[in-house]
ROSE-4610 file (N, C-alpha, C; in Angstrom, 1 decimal, always signed):
// ROSE-4610
residu = [X/X/X/X/X/X/X/X/X/X/X/X/X/X/X/X/X/X/X/X/X/X/X/X/X/X/X/X/X/X/X/X/X/X/X/X/X/X/X/X/X/X/X/X/X/X/X/X/X/X/X/X/X/X/X/X/X/X/X/X/X/X/X/X/X/X/X/X/X/X/X/X/X/X/X/X/X/X/X/X/X/X/X/X/X/X/X/X/X/X/X/X/X/X/X/X/X/X/X/X/X/X/X/X/X/X/X/X/X/X/X/X/X/X/X/X/X/X/X/X/X/X/X/X/X/X/X/X/X/X/X/X/X/X/X/X/X/X/X/X/X/X/X/X/X/X/X/X/X/X/X/X/X/X/X/X/X/X/X/X/X/X/X/X/X/X/X/X/X/X/X/X/X/X/X/X/X/X/X/X/X/X/X/X/X/X/X/X/X/X/X/X/X/X/X/X/X/X/X/X/X/X/X/X/X/X/X/X/X/X/X/X/X/X/X/X/X/X/X/X/X/X/X/X/X/X/X/X/X/X/X/X/X/X/X/X/X/X/X/X/X/X/X/X/X/X/X/X/X/X/X/X/X/X/X/X/X/X/X/X/X/X/X/X/X/X/X/X/X/X/X/X/X/X/X/X/X/X/X/X/X/X/X/X/X/X/X/X/X/X/X/X/X/X/X/X/X/X/X/X/X/X/X/X/X/X/X/X/X]
num = [1/1/1/2/2/2/3/3/3/4/4/4/5/5/5/6/6/6/7/7/7/8/8/8/9/9/9/10/10/10/11/11/11/12/12/12/13/13/13/14/14/14/15/15/15/16/16/16/17/17/17/18/18/18/19/19/19/20/20/20/21/21/21/22/22/22/23/23/23/24/24/24/25/25/25/26/26/26/27/27/27/28/28/28/29/29/29/30/30/30/31/31/31/32/32/32/33/33/33/34/34/34/35/35/35/36/36/36/37/37/37/38/38/38/39/39/39/40/40/40/41/41/41/42/42/42/43/43/43/44/44/44/45/45/45/46/46/46/47/47/47/48/48/48/49/49/49/50/50/50/51/51/51/52/52/52/53/53/53/54/54/54/55/55/55/56/56/56/57/57/57/58/58/58/59/59/59/60/60/60/61/61/61/62/62/62/63/63/63/64/64/64/65/65/65/66/66/66/67/67/67/68/68/68/69/69/69/70/70/70/71/71/71/72/72/72/73/73/73/74/74/74/75/75/75/76/76/76/77/77/77/78/78/78/79/79/79/80/80/80/81/81/81/82/82/82/83/83/83/84/84/84/85/85/85/86/86/86/87/87/87/88/88/88/89/89/89/90/90/90/91/91/91/92/92/92/93/93/93/94/94/94/95/95/95/96/96/96/97/97/97/98/98/98/99/99/99/100/100/100/101/101/101/102/102/102/103/103/103]
x = [+49.8/+50.4/+49.9/+51.1/+50.7/+50.5/+49.7/+49.2/+50.4/+50.7/+51.0/+50.9/+51.5/+51.0/+50.6/+50.1/+49.8/+50.8/+51.9/+53.4/+54.1/+54.1/+54.7/+54.2/+52.7/+52.2/+52.8/+53.0/+52.9/+54.2/+55.2/+56.6/+56.7/+56.3/+56.0/+55.7/+54.5/+54.1/+55.0/+55.6/+56.4/+57.9/+58.3/+59.6/+58.8/+57.7/+57.2/+57.2/+56.7/+56.6/+57.9/+59.1/+60.5/+60.9/+60.9/+61.1/+60.5/+58.9/+58.6/+59.0/+59.1/+59.8/+61.4/+62.2/+63.6/+63.3/+62.4/+62.2/+61.4/+60.9/+60.4/+61.6/+62.2/+63.4/+64.3/+64.6/+65.5/+64.9/+63.5/+62.8/+63.0/+63.0/+62.8/+64.5/+65.3/+66.7/+66.7/+66.6/+66.7/+66.1/+64.7/+64.3/+64.8/+65.1/+65.9/+67.2/+68.1/+69.2/+69.2/+67.7/+67.2/+67.2/+66.3/+65.9/+67.2/+68.5/+69.7/+70.3/+70.4/+71.3/+70.7/+69.2/+68.3/+69.0/+68.9/+69.2/+70.8/+71.3/+72.8/+73.0/+72.8/+72.9/+72.3/+71.4/+70.6/+71.3/+71.9/+73.0/+74.0/+74.7/+76.1/+75.9/+74.7/+74.3/+74.3/+73.6/+73.7/+75.0/+76.1/+77.3/+78.1/+78.0/+78.5/+78.0/+76.8/+76.0/+77.1/+77.0/+77.6/+78.8/+80.0/+80.9/+80.9/+80.3/+80.1/+80.1/+79.0/+78.8/+80.1/+80.7/+82.0/+82.9/+83.1/+84.2/+83.8/+82.4/+82.5/+82.7/+82.5/+82.8/+84.3/+84.8/+86.5/+86.9/+86.2/+86.7/+86.6/+85.7/+85.4/+86.4/+86.7/+87.6/+89.2/+89.3/+90.6/+90.6/+89.8/+89.7/+90.0/+89.1/+89.6/+91.0/+91.7/+92.8/+93.8/+93.6/+94.6/+94.5/+93.2/+93.2/+93.9/+93.9/+94.6/+96.3/+96.9/+97.8/+98.3/+97.8/+98.1/+98.1/+97.3/+97.1/+98.9/+98.8/+99.9/+101.4/+101.2/+102.9/+102.5/+102.1/+102.0/+103.2/+103.7/+105.1/+105.2/+103.7/+103.5/+103.3/+102.8/+102.9/+104.3/+105.1/+106.4/+107.3/+107.0/+108.1/+108.0/+106.4/+105.8/+106.5/+106.3/+107.0/+108.3/+109.0/+110.6/+111.3/+110.3/+110.7/+110.1/+109.1/+108.3/+109.2/+109.3/+109.7/+111.0/+111.6/+113.3/+114.1/+113.4/+114.4/+114.9/+114.5/+114.9/+114.8/+115.8/+115.2/+115.8/+115.5/+115.9/+117.4/+118.1/+119.5/+119.6/+120.3/+120.6/+121.6/+121.4/+122.2/+123.7/+124.6/+126.0/+126.1/+124.8/+125.2/+125.2/+124.6/+124.0/+125.4/+125.6/+126.7/+126.6/+126.6/+126.3/+127.5/+126.9/+127.9/+127.6/+128.7/+128.5/+128.0/+127.9/+126.9/+128.0/+129.4/+130.5/+131.2/+131.1/+131.9/+131.5]
y = [-22.0/-21.0/-20.5/-19.8/-19.1/-17.5/-17.0/-15.5/-14.8/-13.6/-12.6/-12.1/-12.4/-11.8/-10.3/-9.5/-8.3/-7.3/-7.7/-6.7/-7.2/-8.3/-8.5/-7.4/-7.7/-6.5/-4.9/-4.4/-3.0/-2.9/-4.0/-3.9/-3.7/-4.6/-4.5/-3.5/-2.9/-1.4/-0.8/-0.2/+0.8/+0.1/-0.5/-0.9/-0.1/-0.4/+0.3/+1.6/+2.4/+3.6/+4.6/+3.4/+4.0/+3.9/+2.9/+2.6/+4.0/+3.9/+5.1/+6.7/+6.8/+8.2/+8.5/+7.3/+7.2/+7.6/+6.8/+7.3/+8.4/+8.9/+10.4/+11.1/+11.4/+12.1/+12.3/+10.7/+10.7/+11.3/+11.0/+11.9/+13.5/+13.8/+15.5/+15.7/+15.0/+15.7/+15.5/+14.4/+14.3/+15.6/+16.0/+17.2/+18.3/+18.6/+19.9/+20.0/+18.8/+18.7/+19.2/+18.9/+18.9/+20.3/+21.2/+22.5/+23.1/+22.9/+23.6/+23.6/+22.5/+22.2/+23.4/+23.2/+23.9/+25.7/+25.7/+27.4/+27.2/+26.6/+27.0/+26.9/+26.1/+26.3/+27.5/+27.8/+29.1/+30.4/+30.3/+31.5/+31.3/+30.1/+29.9/+30.4/+29.9/+30.4/+31.9/+32.5/+34.2/+34.7/+33.9/+34.5/+34.3/+33.3/+32.9/+33.5/+33.9/+35.1/+36.5/+37.1/+37.9/+37.9/+36.9/+36.9/+37.0/+36.2/+36.5/+37.8/+38.5/+39.9/+40.7/+40.4/+41.3/+40.8/+39.7/+39.2/+40.1/+40.1/+40.8/+42.3/+42.8/+44.3/+44.5/+43.5/+43.7/+43.3/+42.5/+41.9/+43.3/+44.1/+45.1/+46.3/+46.5/+47.2/+47.2/+45.8/+45.4/+45.6/+45.6/+45.8/+47.1/+48.1/+49.5/+49.7/+49.4/+49.6/+49.1/+47.6/+47.4/+48.5/+49.0/+50.0/+51.4/+51.4/+52.9/+52.7/+51.4/+51.2/+51.2/+50.7/+50.6/+52.2/+53.0/+54.4/+54.8/+54.9/+55.2/+55.1/+53.8/+53.2/+53.1/+53.9/+53.6/+54.2/+54.1/+54.3/+56.2/+56.4/+57.6/+58.5/+58.2/+59.1/+59.2/+58.2/+58.1/+59.0/+58.9/+59.6/+61.4/+61.7/+62.9/+63.5/+62.7/+63.4/+63.6/+62.6/+62.5/+63.6/+64.2/+65.3/+66.5/+66.6/+68.2/+68.5/+67.1/+67.4/+67.2/+66.4/+66.0/+66.8/+67.2/+67.8/+66.9/+65.6/+64.6/+64.7/+64.4/+64.1/+62.9/+62.4/+61.3/+61.6/+60.5/+60.9/+60.8/+61.7/+61.6/+60.6/+59.6/+58.6/+58.9/+59.6/+60.0/+59.7/+59.8/+60.0/+58.1/+57.5/+56.1/+55.5/+54.8/+53.9/+52.2/+51.5/+50.1/+49.3/+48.5/+48.1/+46.5/+45.3/+44.3/+43.3/+42.3/+41.5/+41.1/+41.1/+40.5/+41.4/+42.6/+43.8/+44.1]
z = [-35.7/-35.8/-34.4/-33.8/-32.8/-32.8/-32.3/-32.0/-31.3/-31.8/-31.0/-29.9/-28.8/-27.3/-27.7/-27.0/-27.0/-26.7/-25.7/-25.3/-27.1/-27.4/-28.8/-30.2/-30.1/-30.9/-30.7/-29.5/-29.4/-29.6/-29.8/-29.7/-31.2/-32.1/-33.6/-34.0/-33.6/-33.7/-33.3/-32.5/-32.2/-33.2/-33.6/-34.4/-35.6/-36.1/-37.5/-37.9/-36.4/-36.1/-36.4/-35.4/-35.7/-37.2/-38.0/-39.3/-40.1/-39.8/-40.6/-40.4/-39.2/-38.7/-39.3/-39.0/-39.7/-41.3/-42.0/-43.4/-43.6/-43.0/-43.1/-43.2/-42.0/-41.8/-42.9/-43.7/-44.3/-45.8/-46.1/-47.2/-47.4/-46.1/-45.8/-45.9/-45.6/-45.7/-47.3/-47.8/-49.2/-50.2/-49.7/-50.2/-49.9/-48.6/-48.6/-49.0/-49.4/-50.4/-51.4/-52.2/-53.5/-53.6/-53.0/-52.9/-52.8/-51.8/-51.6/-53.1/-53.5/-55.1/-55.9/-56.1/-57.0/-56.9/-55.7/-55.5/-55.5/-55.2/-55.3/-57.0/-57.8/-59.2/-59.9/-59.5/-60.0/-59.4/-58.3/-58.2/-58.7/-59.0/-59.8/-61.3/-61.7/-63.1/-63.4/-62.6/-62.8/-62.5/-61.5/-61.4/-62.7/-63.6/-64.6/-65.8/-65.8/-66.7/-66.5/-65.2/-65.1/-65.2/-65.2/-65.6/-67.2/-67.7/-69.3/-69.8/-69.2/-69.7/-69.3/-68.2/-67.9/-69.1/-69.5/-70.2/-71.6/-71.9/-73.5/-73.3/-72.0/-72.1/-72.1/-71.6/-71.4/-72.7/-73.4/-75.0/-75.7/-75.8/-76.5/-76.4/-74.7/-74.6/-75.2/-74.9/-75.3/-77.0/-77.6/-78.9/-79.1/-78.4/-78.6/-78.2/-76.9/-76.8/-78.1/-78.5/-79.9/-81.0/-81.3/-82.4/-82.0/-80.5/-80.3/-80.2/-80.0/-80.1/-81.6/-82.3/-83.7/-84.4/-83.8/-83.9/-83.7/-82.2/-81.7/-82.2/-82.9/-83.4/-84.9/-85.6/-87.2/-87.3/-88.4/-89.1/-89.6/-90.1/-90.8/-89.4/-88.3/-87.1/-86.5/-86.4/-85.9/-86.7/-87.9/-88.7/-88.8/-88.9/-88.5/-87.5/-86.0/-85.0/-85.0/-85.6/-86.0/-86.3/-87.7/-88.4/-87.8/-87.2/-86.6/-84.9/-84.3/-82.9/-82.7/-83.4/-83.1/-84.3/-85.1/-86.7/-87.1/-87.2/-87.8/-89.3/-90.3/-91.7/-92.4/-93.4/-94.3/-94.6/-94.4/-95.1/-96.7/-97.1/-98.6/-98.8/-100.1/-100.5/-100.1/-100.0/-99.7/-98.4/-97.6/-96.1/-95.7/-96.1/-95.8/-96.5/-95.2/-95.0/-94.9/-95.5/-95.5/-94.7/-93.6/-92.8/-93.2/-93.3/-93.7/-92.2/-92.6/-91.0/-90.3/-90.7/-89.9/-89.1/-89.5/-89.0/-87.6]
């Protein structure tokens, strides 16, 4: 076996150093990517929780509007307004005319 010369040993050592530095940089980039992904995930989760809270608030508000709409559109209320404000009245039997479907 032939032993390596001094210049060959230096060259091999430099190659090892380059590989170690390259791997160290890659590990550092990977670690920073993990930190960024964790931070981004936390931000997205916080945004999701905020949107869910807004959704709940809007859902409650929508329910209130449905109740209000049903109160405003009730037949009793419409009949009361028709009688009081428009002076309408329910017709008596002789005033009701039945119309056939084909006419």
